[in-house]
N, CA, C and O atoms as CSV, one atom per row, in Angstrom:
chain,resi,resn,atom,element,x,y,z
A,1,MET,N,N,137.935,161.910,188.873
A,1,MET,CA,C,139.339,162.255,188.842
A,1,MET,C,C,139.573,163.475,189.728
A,1,MET,O,O,138.791,164.424,189.778
A,2,GLU,N,N,140.672,163.385,190.400
A,2,GLU,CA,C,141.028,164.486,191.275
A,2,GLU,C,C,142.337,165.077,190.796
A,2,GLU,O,O,143.302,164.362,190.526
A,3,TYR,N,N,142.352,166.379,190.698
A,3,TYR,CA,C,143.553,167.056,190.240
A,3,TYR,C,C,144.259,167.661,191.439
A,3,TYR,O,O,143.625,168.284,192.291
A,4,LYS,N,N,145.581,167.478,191.507
A,4,LYS,CA,C,146.339,167.946,192.656
A,4,LYS,C,C,146.643,169.424,192.562
A,4,LYS,O,O,146.711,170.127,193.570
A,5,THR,N,N,146.828,169.891,191.322
A,5,THR,CA,C,147.128,171.316,191.158
A,5,THR,C,C,146.216,171.887,190.094
A,5,THR,O,O,145.604,171.172,189.301
A,6,ILE,N,N,146.157,173.182,190.113
A,6,ILE,CA,C,145.352,173.882,189.112
A,6,ILE,C,C,145.945,173.693,187.717
A,6,ILE,O,O,145.223,173.698,186.720
A,7,GLU,N,N,147.275,173.527,187.658
A,7,GLU,CA,C,147.932,173.313,186.365
A,7,GLU,C,C,147.474,171.989,185.738
A,7,GLU,O,O,147.265,171.899,184.529
A,8,GLU,N,N,147.325,170.965,186.590
A,8,GLU,CA,C,146.846,169.680,186.079
A,8,GLU,C,C,145.428,169.822,185.525
A,8,GLU,O,O,145.090,169.233,184.498
A,9,LEU,N,N,144.610,170.604,186.211
A,9,LEU,CA,C,143.239,170.852,185.741
A,9,LEU,C,C,143.260,171.584,184.416
A,9,LEU,O,O,142.549,171.213,183.482
A,10,TYR,N,N,144.076,172.626,184.333
A,10,TYR,CA,C,144.193,173.383,183.076
A,10,TYR,C,C,144.721,172.488,181.949
A,10,TYR,O,O,144.263,172.561,180.809
A,11,LEU,N,N,145.683,171.655,182.296
A,11,LEU,CA,C,146.247,170.751,181.298
A,11,LEU,C,C,145.170,169.778,180.810
A,11,LEU,O,O,145.062,169.542,179.607
A,12,ALA,N,N,144.385,169.219,181.706
A,12,ALA,CA,C,143.328,168.286,181.327
A,12,ALA,C,C,142.271,168.979,180.480
A,12,ALA,O,O,141.806,168.437,179.477
A,13,VAL,N,N,141.894,170.195,180.903
A,13,VAL,CA,C,140.907,170.954,180.117
A,13,VAL,C,C,141.484,171.306,178.756
A,13,VAL,O,O,140.783,171.237,177.746
A,14,GLY,N,N,142.755,171.683,178.721
A,14,GLY,CA,C,143.410,172.020,177.446
A,14,GLY,C,C,143.474,170.837,176.507
A,14,GLY,O,O,143.204,170.970,175.313
A,15,VAL,N,N,143.834,169.666,177.046
A,15,VAL,CA,C,143.895,168.457,176.220
A,15,VAL,C,C,142.500,168.110,175.718
A,15,VAL,O,O,142.320,167.788,174.543
A,16,ALA,N,N,141.511,168.177,176.612
A,16,ALA,CA,C,140.135,167.889,176.191
A,16,ALA,C,C,139.681,168.895,175.138
A,16,ALA,O,O,139.036,168.525,174.157
A,17,GLY,N,N,140.019,170.165,175.344
A,17,GLY,CA,C,139.662,171.195,174.360
A,17,GLY,C,C,140.348,170.953,173.028
A,17,GLY,O,O,139.737,171.130,171.974
A,18,ALA,N,N,141.620,170.545,173.065
A,18,ALA,CA,C,142.359,170.264,171.829
A,18,ALA,C,C,141.728,169.098,171.089
A,18,ALA,O,O,141.594,169.117,169.866
A,19,ILE,N,N,141.336,168.065,171.863
A,19,ILE,CA,C,140.684,166.901,171.237
A,19,ILE,C,C,139.368,167.327,170.598
A,19,ILE,O,O,139.047,166.908,169.486
A,20,ILE,N,N,138.612,168.156,171.302
A,20,ILE,CA,C,137.332,168.640,170.753
A,20,ILE,C,C,137.582,169.481,169.507
A,20,ILE,O,O,136.861,169.339,168.519
A,21,ILE,N,N,138.596,170.359,169.533
A,21,ILE,CA,C,138.915,171.211,168.373
A,21,ILE,C,C,139.322,170.344,167.186
A,21,ILE,O,O,138.876,170.584,166.064
A,22,VAL,N,N,140.170,169.335,167.423
A,22,VAL,CA,C,140.582,168.438,166.334
A,22,VAL,C,C,139.364,167.700,165.790
A,22,VAL,O,O,139.198,167.592,164.575
A,23,PHE,N,N,138.509,167.189,166.678
A,23,PHE,CA,C,137.306,166.494,166.244
A,23,PHE,C,C,136.424,167.417,165.399
A,23,PHE,O,O,135.945,167.029,164.334
A,24,LEU,N,N,136.216,168.654,165.892
A,24,LEU,CA,C,135.405,169.605,165.126
A,24,LEU,C,C,136.049,169.933,163.788
A,24,LEU,O,O,135.358,170.068,162.778
A,25,GLY,N,N,137.362,170.061,163.779
A,25,GLY,CA,C,138.064,170.330,162.511
A,25,GLY,C,C,137.875,169.210,161.511
A,25,GLY,O,O,137.586,169.450,160.339
A,26,VAL,N,N,138.040,167.971,161.987
A,26,VAL,CA,C,137.840,166.814,161.098
A,26,VAL,C,C,136.393,166.752,160.638
A,26,VAL,O,O,136.113,166.462,159.475
A,27,PHE,N,N,135.474,167.028,161.560
A,27,PHE,CA,C,134.053,167.006,161.220
A,27,PHE,C,C,133.735,168.059,160.148
A,27,PHE,O,O,133.060,167.762,159.162
A,28,VAL,N,N,134.221,169.278,160.346
A,28,VAL,CA,C,133.979,170.353,159.369
A,28,VAL,C,C,134.646,170.020,158.040
A,28,VAL,O,O,134.058,170.243,156.982
A,29,TYR,N,N,135.870,169.488,158.080
A,29,TYR,CA,C,136.574,169.110,156.848
A,29,TYR,C,C,135.774,168.047,156.093
A,29,TYR,O,O,135.632,168.127,154.873
A,30,THR,N,N,135.254,167.053,156.814
A,30,THR,CA,C,134.457,165.998,156.184
A,30,THR,C,C,133.190,166.590,155.557
A,30,THR,O,O,132.816,166.229,154.441
A,31,ILE,N,N,132.547,167.482,156.270
A,31,ILE,CA,C,131.330,168.112,155.731
A,31,ILE,C,C,131.655,168.908,154.482
A,31,ILE,O,O,130.927,168.829,153.492
A,32,VAL,N,N,132.750,169.683,154.513
A,32,VAL,CA,C,133.136,170.496,153.346
A,32,VAL,C,C,133.468,169.600,152.162
A,32,VAL,O,O,133.067,169.895,151.036
A,33,GLN,N,N,134.195,168.507,152.398
A,33,GLN,CA,C,134.547,167.596,151.302
A,33,GLN,C,C,133.296,166.938,150.721
A,33,GLN,O,O,133.166,166.812,149.503
A,34,ASN,N,N,132.388,166.526,151.585
A,34,ASN,CA,C,131.133,165.933,151.103
A,34,ASN,C,C,130.327,166.958,150.309
A,34,ASN,O,O,129.710,166.634,149.294
A,35,ASP,N,N,130.343,168.191,150.787
A,35,ASP,CA,C,129.623,169.244,150.078
A,35,ASP,C,C,130.238,169.478,148.707
A,35,ASP,O,O,129.518,169.658,147.725
A,36,LYS,N,N,131.570,169.476,148.632
A,36,LYS,CA,C,132.243,169.639,147.333
A,36,LYS,C,C,131.878,168.483,146.404
A,36,LYS,O,O,131.601,168.685,145.222
A,37,ARG,N,N,131.880,167.255,146.963
A,37,ARG,CA,C,131.534,166.091,146.151
A,37,ARG,C,C,130.088,166.182,145.671
A,37,ARG,O,O,129.798,165.919,144.504
A,38,ARG,N,N,129.187,166.553,146.574
A,38,ARG,CA,C,127.772,166.695,146.197
A,38,ARG,C,C,127.593,167.800,145.160
A,38,ARG,O,O,126.813,167.660,144.218
A,39,THR,N,N,128.320,168.892,145.343
A,39,THR,CA,C,128.241,169.986,144.373
A,39,THR,C,C,128.697,169.507,142.996
A,39,THR,O,O,128.068,169.823,141.987
A,40,GLN,N,N,129.792,168.743,142.954
A,40,GLN,CA,C,130.281,168.208,141.678
A,40,GLN,C,C,129.262,167.239,141.079
A,40,GLN,O,O,129.014,167.267,139.874
A,41,GLU,N,N,128.672,166.387,141.913
A,41,GLU,CA,C,127.662,165.448,141.423
A,41,GLU,C,C,126.449,166.200,140.879
A,41,GLU,O,O,125.906,165.841,139.834
A,42,MET,N,N,126.029,167.245,141.592
A,42,MET,CA,C,124.883,168.039,141.120
A,42,MET,C,C,125.210,168.725,139.798
A,42,MET,O,O,124.357,168.819,138.915
A,43,LYS,N,N,126.448,169.205,139.662
A,43,LYS,CA,C,126.858,169.832,138.400
A,43,LYS,C,C,126.819,168.814,137.267
A,43,LYS,O,O,126.351,169.116,136.170
A,44,GLU,N,N,127.313,167.599,137.538
A,44,GLU,CA,C,127.280,166.552,136.520
A,44,GLU,C,C,125.845,166.176,136.166
A,44,GLU,O,O,125.529,165.971,134.994
A,45,ILE,N,N,124.973,166.083,137.172
A,45,ILE,CA,C,123.561,165.769,136.915
A,45,ILE,C,C,122.919,166.880,136.099
A,45,ILE,O,O,122.161,166.612,135.167
A,46,THR,N,N,123.221,168.132,136.450
A,46,THR,CA,C,122.670,169.267,135.702
A,46,THR,C,C,123.158,169.249,134.261
A,46,THR,O,O,122.378,169.480,133.337
A,47,ASP,N,N,124.461,168.972,134.064
A,47,ASP,CA,C,124.999,168.897,132.704
A,47,ASP,C,C,124.341,167.760,131.922
A,47,ASP,O,O,124.025,167.906,130.741
A,48,THR,N,N,124.140,166.631,132.594
A,48,THR,CA,C,123.488,165.501,131.940
A,48,THR,C,C,122.052,165.850,131.548
A,48,THR,O,O,121.598,165.517,130.454
A,49,LEU,N,N,121.346,166.523,132.453
A,49,LEU,CA,C,119.970,166.934,132.140
A,49,LEU,C,C,119.945,167.909,130.968
A,49,LEU,O,O,119.087,167.808,130.092
A,50,LYS,N,N,120.884,168.852,130.951
A,50,LYS,CA,C,120.951,169.796,129.824
A,50,LYS,C,C,121.183,169.048,128.524
A,50,LYS,O,O,120.561,169.348,127.505
A,51,GLN,N,N,122.100,168.053,128.564
A,51,GLN,CA,C,122.380,167.274,127.364
A,51,GLN,C,C,121.154,166.462,126.939
A,51,GLN,O,O,120.854,166.359,125.750
A,52,LEU,N,N,120.450,165.889,127.917
A,52,LEU,CA,C,119.235,165.130,127.593
A,52,LEU,C,C,118.162,166.023,126.984
A,52,LEU,O,O,117.467,165.624,126.050
A,53,ILE,N,N,118.033,167.243,127.524
A,53,ILE,CA,C,117.058,168.184,126.972
A,53,ILE,C,C,117.441,168.540,125.543
A,53,ILE,O,O,116.587,168.586,124.658
A,54,LEU,N,N,118.740,168.793,125.319
A,54,LEU,CA,C,119.201,169.116,123.966
A,54,LEU,C,C,118.973,167.943,123.028
A,54,LEU,O,O,118.499,168.120,121.906
A,55,ASP,N,N,119.317,166.727,123.496
A,55,ASP,CA,C,119.094,165.534,122.675
A,55,ASP,C,C,117.615,165.354,122.363
A,55,ASP,O,O,117.252,164.979,121.247
A,56,ASN,N,N,116.756,165.623,123.353
A,56,ASN,CA,C,115.315,165.510,123.142
A,56,ASN,C,C,114.839,166.520,122.100
A,56,ASN,O,O,114.012,166.200,121.246
A,57,GLN,N,N,115.370,167.744,122.177
A,57,GLN,CA,C,114.995,168.762,121.194
A,57,GLN,C,C,115.463,168.351,119.804
A,57,GLN,O,O,114.737,168.514,118.823
A,58,LEU,N,N,116.687,167.813,119.723
A,58,LEU,CA,C,117.198,167.359,118.425
A,58,LEU,C,C,116.364,166.199,117.896
A,58,LEU,O,O,116.086,166.122,116.699
A,59,LEU,N,N,115.967,165.296,118.793
A,59,LEU,CA,C,115.130,164.170,118.383
A,59,LEU,C,C,113.775,164.657,117.887
A,59,LEU,O,O,113.272,164.175,116.872
A,60,ASN,N,N,113.182,165.612,118.602
A,60,ASN,CA,C,111.894,166.168,118.172
A,60,ASN,C,C,112.025,166.850,116.821
A,60,ASN,O,O,111.140,166.723,115.975
A,61,THR,N,N,113.126,167.577,116.607
A,61,THR,CA,C,113.363,168.216,115.313
A,61,THR,C,C,113.497,167.169,114.218
A,61,THR,O,O,112.930,167.314,113.136
A,62,ALA,N,N,114.255,166.111,114.508
A,62,ALA,CA,C,114.434,165.040,113.521
A,62,ALA,C,C,113.104,164.360,113.209
A,62,ALA,O,O,112.821,164.040,112.055
A,63,ILE,N,N,112.285,164.141,114.247
A,63,ILE,CA,C,110.970,163.516,114.030
A,63,ILE,C,C,110.087,164.425,113.178
A,63,ILE,O,O,109.383,163.950,112.286
A,64,ASP,N,N,110.122,165.735,113.451
A,64,ASP,CA,C,109.334,166.675,112.649
A,64,ASP,C,C,109.784,166.660,111.197
A,64,ASP,O,O,108.956,166.641,110.285
A,65,LYS,N,N,111.102,166.667,110.980
A,65,LYS,CA,C,111.623,166.648,109.610
A,65,LYS,C,C,111.276,165.340,108.917
A,65,LYS,O,O,110.944,165.323,107.732
A,66,LEU,N,N,111.356,164.240,109.668
A,66,LEU,CA,C,110.988,162.945,109.103
A,66,LEU,C,C,109.513,162.914,108.738
A,66,LEU,O,O,109.135,162.356,107.708
A,67,SER,N,N,108.683,163.511,109.578
A,67,SER,CA,C,107.250,163.579,109.299
A,67,SER,C,C,106.989,164.388,108.027
A,67,SER,O,O,106.187,163.994,107.180
A,68,GLU,N,N,107.681,165.524,107.907
A,68,GLU,CA,C,107.528,166.342,106.707
A,68,GLU,C,C,108.003,165.580,105.473
A,68,GLU,O,O,107.357,165.616,104.426
A,69,ALA,N,N,109.141,164.888,105.603
A,69,ALA,CA,C,109.663,164.121,104.473
A,69,ALA,C,C,108.703,163.008,104.087
A,69,ALA,O,O,108.526,162.725,102.902
A,70,THR,N,N,108.078,162.371,105.079
A,70,THR,CA,C,107.110,161.314,104.804
A,70,THR,C,C,105.903,161.866,104.048
A,70,THR,O,O,105.393,161.236,103.122
A,71,LYS,N,N,105.457,163.053,104.458
A,71,LYS,CA,C,104.330,163.687,103.753
A,71,LYS,C,C,104.724,164.003,102.315
A,71,LYS,O,O,103.937,163.803,101.389
A,72,GLU,N,N,105.956,164.502,102.134
A,72,GLU,CA,C,106.417,164.813,100.781
A,72,GLU,C,C,106.514,163.546,99.939
A,72,GLU,O,O,106.151,163.552,98.763
A,73,VAL,N,N,107.007,162.453,100.539
A,73,VAL,CA,C,107.098,161.179,99.810
A,73,VAL,C,C,105.705,160.682,99.450
A,73,VAL,O,O,105.501,160.158,98.354
A,74,ALA,N,N,104.746,160.837,100.355
A,74,ALA,CA,C,103.374,160.408,100.065
A,74,ALA,C,C,102.805,161.216,98.903
A,74,ALA,O,O,102.150,160.676,98.011
A,75,THR,N,N,103.069,162.524,98.931
A,75,THR,CA,C,102.605,163.381,97.829
A,75,THR,C,C,103.274,162.959,96.522
A,75,THR,O,O,102.620,162.845,95.485
A,76,THR,N,N,104.583,162.728,96.587
A,76,THR,CA,C,105.316,162.303,95.390
A,76,THR,C,C,104.791,160.964,94.894
A,76,THR,O,O,104.646,160.763,93.688
A,77,ASN,N,N,104.504,160.048,95.812
A,77,ASN,CA,C,103.963,158.739,95.413
A,77,ASN,C,C,102.610,158.888,94.726
A,77,ASN,O,O,102.332,158.195,93.746
A,78,ARG,N,N,101.762,159.790,95.234
A,78,ARG,CA,C,100.467,160.028,94.565
A,78,ARG,C,C,100.689,160.579,93.158
A,78,ARG,O,O,100.023,160.162,92.210
A,79,ILE,N,N,101.621,161.512,93.027
A,79,ILE,CA,C,101.906,162.094,91.709
A,79,ILE,C,C,102.425,161.016,90.764
A,79,ILE,O,O,102.012,160.942,89.606
A,80,VAL,N,N,103.345,160.170,91.272
A,80,VAL,CA,C,103.884,159.089,90.437
A,80,VAL,C,C,102.777,158.119,90.058
A,80,VAL,O,O,102.711,157.680,88.910
A,81,ALA,N,N,101.911,157.779,90.995
A,81,ALA,CA,C,100.812,156.854,90.684
A,81,ALA,C,C,99.888,157.452,89.636
A,81,ALA,O,O,99.476,156.757,88.707
A,82,ASP,N,N,99.556,158.735,89.770
A,82,ASP,CA,C,98.722,159.396,88.762
A,82,ASP,C,C,99.415,159.394,87.407
A,82,ASP,O,O,98.784,159.148,86.379
A,83,THR,N,N,100.709,159.669,87.409
A,83,THR,CA,C,101.470,159.701,86.148
A,83,THR,C,C,101.510,158.313,85.516
A,83,THR,O,O,101.341,158.174,84.304
A,84,VAL,N,N,101.733,157.287,86.337
A,84,VAL,CA,C,101.766,155.915,85.808
A,84,VAL,C,C,100.399,155.546,85.244
A,84,VAL,O,O,100.316,154.906,84.196
A,85,ASN,N,N,99.329,155.940,85.925
A,85,ASN,CA,C,97.978,155.663,85.409
A,85,ASN,C,C,97.752,156.366,84.070
A,85,ASN,O,O,97.186,155.783,83.145
A,86,LYS,N,N,98.194,157.613,83.972
A,86,LYS,CA,C,98.034,158.334,82.698
A,86,LYS,C,C,98.865,157.695,81.597
A,86,LYS,O,O,98.392,157.537,80.471
A,87,VAL,N,N,100.108,157.325,81.918
A,87,VAL,CA,C,100.961,156.668,80.916
A,87,VAL,C,C,100.336,155.352,80.491
A,87,VAL,O,O,100.339,155.016,79.307
A,88,ASP,N,N,99.804,154.610,81.440
A,88,ASP,CA,C,99.142,153.348,81.116
A,88,ASP,C,C,97.934,153.582,80.217
A,88,ASP,O,O,97.724,152.850,79.250
A,89,TYR,N,N,97.139,154.605,80.536
A,89,TYR,CA,C,95.979,154.941,79.704
A,89,TYR,C,C,96.431,155.301,78.287
A,89,TYR,O,O,95.881,154.797,77.308
A,90,TYR,N,N,97.447,156.185,78.184
A,90,TYR,CA,C,97.923,156.579,76.855
A,90,TYR,C,C,98.550,155.411,76.117
A,90,TYR,O,O,98.444,155.316,74.894
A,91,ASN,N,N,99.205,154.520,76.856
A,91,ASN,CA,C,99.798,153.338,76.235
A,91,ASN,C,C,98.704,152.435,75.669
A,91,ASN,O,O,98.842,151.916,74.561
A,92,ARG,N,N,97.612,152.242,76.426
A,92,ARG,CA,C,96.496,151.438,75.925
A,92,ARG,C,C,95.865,152.096,74.698
A,92,ARG,O,O,95.545,151.425,73.717
A,93,GLU,N,N,95.693,153.410,74.767
A,93,GLU,CA,C,95.132,154.139,73.625
A,93,GLU,C,C,96.031,154.000,72.398
A,93,GLU,O,O,95.566,153.796,71.277
A,94,LEU,N,N,97.341,154.119,72.655
A,94,LEU,CA,C,98.286,153.986,71.539
A,94,LEU,C,C,98.222,152.588,70.942
A,94,LEU,O,O,98.238,152.436,69.720
A,95,HIS,N,N,98.149,151.567,71.786
A,95,HIS,CA,C,98.046,150.202,71.274
A,95,HIS,C,C,96.743,150.004,70.512
A,95,HIS,O,O,96.715,149.327,69.484
A,96,ARG,N,N,95.671,150.594,71.015
A,96,ARG,CA,C,94.390,150.484,70.308
A,96,ARG,C,C,94.490,151.134,68.932
A,96,ARG,O,O,94.020,150.581,67.937
A,97,LYS,N,N,95.111,152.320,68.887
A,97,LYS,CA,C,95.263,153.013,67.599
A,97,LYS,C,C,96.202,152.251,66.673
A,97,LYS,O,O,95.984,152.183,65.463
A,98,LEU,N,N,97.264,151.671,67.270
A,98,LEU,CA,C,98.197,150.877,66.446
A,98,LEU,C,C,97.504,149.627,65.908
A,98,LEU,O,O,97.739,149.218,64.771
A,99,ASP,N,N,96.661,149.035,66.723
A,99,ASP,CA,C,95.916,147.860,66.248
A,99,ASP,C,C,95.002,148.247,65.081
A,99,ASP,O,O,94.906,147.504,64.104
A,100,LYS,N,N,94.325,149.411,65.172
A,100,LYS,CA,C,93.481,149.881,64.066
A,100,LYS,C,C,94.331,150.166,62.843
A,100,LYS,O,O,93.953,149.857,61.713
A,101,HIS,N,N,95.491,150.764,63.095
A,101,HIS,CA,C,96.387,151.068,61.972
A,101,HIS,C,C,96.878,149.774,61.319
A,101,HIS,O,O,96.974,149.684,60.095
A,102,ASP,N,N,97.190,148.766,62.160
A,102,ASP,CA,C,97.616,147.471,61.620
A,102,ASP,C,C,96.501,146.849,60.784
A,102,ASP,O,O,96.761,146.268,59.730
A,103,GLU,N,N,95.275,146.969,61.249
A,103,GLU,CA,C,94.143,146.429,60.501
A,103,GLU,C,C,94.015,147.137,59.152
A,103,GLU,O,O,93.799,146.501,58.120
A,104,LYS,N,N,94.155,148.476,59.178
A,104,LYS,CA,C,94.067,149.239,57.927
A,104,LYS,C,C,95.213,148.876,56.990
A,104,LYS,O,O,95.040,148.736,55.780
A,105,SER,N,N,96.398,148.728,57.599
A,105,SER,CA,C,97.568,148.363,56.785
A,105,SER,C,C,97.372,146.983,56.170
A,105,SER,O,O,97.702,146.752,55.007
A,106,ASP,N,N,96.833,146.076,56.967
A,106,ASP,CA,C,96.585,144.727,56.446
A,106,ASP,C,C,95.575,144.767,55.300
A,106,ASP,O,O,95.741,144.057,54.308
A,107,LYS,N,N,94.540,145.584,55.423
A,107,LYS,CA,C,93.538,145.707,54.375
A,107,LYS,C,C,94.165,146.288,53.110
A,107,LYS,O,O,93.895,145.826,52.002
A,108,ILE,N,N,95.019,147.323,53.294
A,108,ILE,CA,C,95.670,147.931,52.134
A,108,ILE,C,C,96.584,146.919,51.456
A,108,ILE,O,O,96.601,146.830,50.228
A,109,LEU,N,N,97.335,146.163,52.229
A,109,LEU,CA,C,98.228,145.141,51.673
A,109,LEU,C,C,97.428,144.055,50.953
A,109,LEU,O,O,97.829,143.572,49.895
A,110,ASP,N,N,96.303,143.683,51.538
A,110,ASP,CA,C,95.468,142.699,50.887
A,110,ASP,C,C,94.949,143.221,49.560
A,110,ASP,O,O,94.896,142.480,48.579
A,111,GLU,N,N,94.569,144.482,49.522
A,111,GLU,CA,C,94.071,145.081,48.279
A,111,GLU,C,C,95.194,145.160,47.259
A,111,GLU,O,O,94.995,144.920,46.068
A,112,LEU,N,N,96.395,145.506,47.760
A,112,LEU,CA,C,97.510,145.610,46.820
A,112,LEU,C,C,97.902,144.236,46.260
A,112,LEU,O,O,98.344,144.146,45.114
A,113,LYS,N,N,97.753,143.198,47.027
A,113,LYS,CA,C,98.130,141.865,46.605
A,113,LYS,C,C,97.140,141.334,45.548
A,113,LYS,O,O,97.512,140.463,44.762
A,114,LYS,N,N,95.902,141.829,45.508
A,114,LYS,CA,C,94.889,141.336,44.595
A,114,LYS,C,C,95.105,141.831,43.254
A,114,LYS,O,O,94.337,141.511,42.347
């Protein structure tokens, strides 16, 4: 291209410069918007990770409490089993004594009937 006057050259350079400035402005605006979007996404990811960590801690606490409760239930079950065994033993002893008492009562009744 040949320019007839210096003004035409300045005008062409000015237009080219304006186009470059607009392009750079759009480019910088796009980068800033993407950065804002990425920053928001990173904040959301960080918040999600914090929530997951908190949920994990709560789950671990619940598992620990459940484990303790299970141990307590096992202990209680052993105590109940021991108690049931003792009650069963005393019940058998009582029945044995009642059977002896019934035998004695029957003998006394037989003697009284004679």
